[in-house]
Residue, then its C-alpha position, 0 to 999 in steps of 0.5 A: m339314925t340311918v344314912e337316909d335320915e341324915l340325908a333327909a335332915v340335911c335336905a330339909d335344912a337346905v330347903g329351909r335356908v332358901a327363899d322362894l324355892p322354885s318348883l320342880d316344874a320350873v327347874i325342869e323348864d329352865s334346864g331345857r331353855q338353858r340348853l336351847a339358849a346355849y345352842y343359839l349361841y353355839s349356832a350363831l358362833l359357827a355361822g359367823l354372827i358372833g366371835p369366840d369373845d362375843l358370848t356376853p349380851a353386850r356384844w350380841p348383834p341384833e340378829l342374835a339378841e332379838p330372838l333370844r329376847q323374844r323367846g325369853l332365853a337371854r337370862l339363861a344363855p351362857r356367858t363364858g366358853r366354859a359354861l357353853d361347853a357344859e351344854l355341848t358334846p366333845a365333838e361340838q366343843a372341838t368344832r366351836r374352836s375350829p378355825g374352819r367352823q363356818l365351813e363346817f356349819a355350811q356343810l352341816l346345813v346342806d346335809l340337814i336340808d337335803g336330808g329333809s330335816f327342815g321340810p320341803l325346799c322353797l322354789a320347789a327345789d330338789s336340793v341345795r349346794l354350797r357356793s362361795p363367792g370367793g373374793p380376795r380375802g378367801s373368807d367363809a363369811g360369804l358362803e351361800l346356798e344354791l337351790i337346785k332344780d332339774g340341774r340348774v340354779v333357781g335361787t341363792c341364800p346366805v348360809r348364815a341366814h339359817w343359824e336359828l333353824v340349826a340351833q333349834h335342831l341341835a338343841g332338840a327343840p321343835l323347829g320354827d322359823p320366826a324369820q318366815g313371819a317377818g317376811r324374810p326369805g328362807v330356804a326351807r319351809t319348816t314344820f313345828t312337829r319335828r322331834l329330836k328323835d326324828t332328826a338327830i342323835p342326842h347326847a345325855v341330859g343331866v342325870g338329875v333332870a332325867f330322873a326328875v322327869s321320870v318321877h314327876p308328872l309334867g302334864t299335857i301342857a308343858g313349856e318349850g324347855t320341858r318339851l325339849i327335855r322330854a324329847r331328848i329323854e325319849a330320843g335317848t331311850d330310843q337310841a339305847d334300845a337301838l344299840h341294845r338290839l344291835g349288840r344282840d344281833l352282833s352277839t348272835l353273829r359272833a356265836q355263829a362265826d365261832g361255831e363255823l370256826a370250830d367246825l373248820p379243823t374237823g372238816r365239817s360244815s355247819a350248813 
């Protein structure tokens, strides 16, 4: 019996032991939705909606619990810091532990809005900037955005009000702001067609999930989690292609430089 035959037998035995085995479609969908749920918690933590010890559902404020419930993400959200870290990059892990994470969140939000990631600004503003109301505590919890048009302030908005947009952006999900439908004010009018490759550099999707997507037809109608996974894989492929082209250009430049250095002792010119 070959190794492949032994593995096939083990796989068949394992499948036989599991009741109600989910389909591959369901596994891929849940992988994407689990990632989105993790970034909802991460963004809420950075924005100050929750603290480091508030990852369990019983400690979620309504501003976090309701969107997670509406999108069916509550059951997939990580319950511990270790589980949350598994979905984050090393840099994001460091940020969530930083005492200045709310200020970092505010700066990220400004960059995303001014970079056009969330679409045009409301009130026809040209840009945004941070304004801290200060106060005796010196807390970052009161950070606000000022909307600037023609050099003057035309409106303000709390930084933390946009935690959900940032969560969707970081996870790689198509952007949409349910608060707009609820009549609450927002800084940016969003579109639902943004793809991750247009707005962020992804980190790796699990190898097993990436392989499954590459060999399994997802169909034209896919759930939110599946679309997220597919967008991240496409973005990763685009990024790999860009790095390959950069490496090729650098190799060409190095070869040219080596040739010019070789010509220097003899006094020749490569021109």
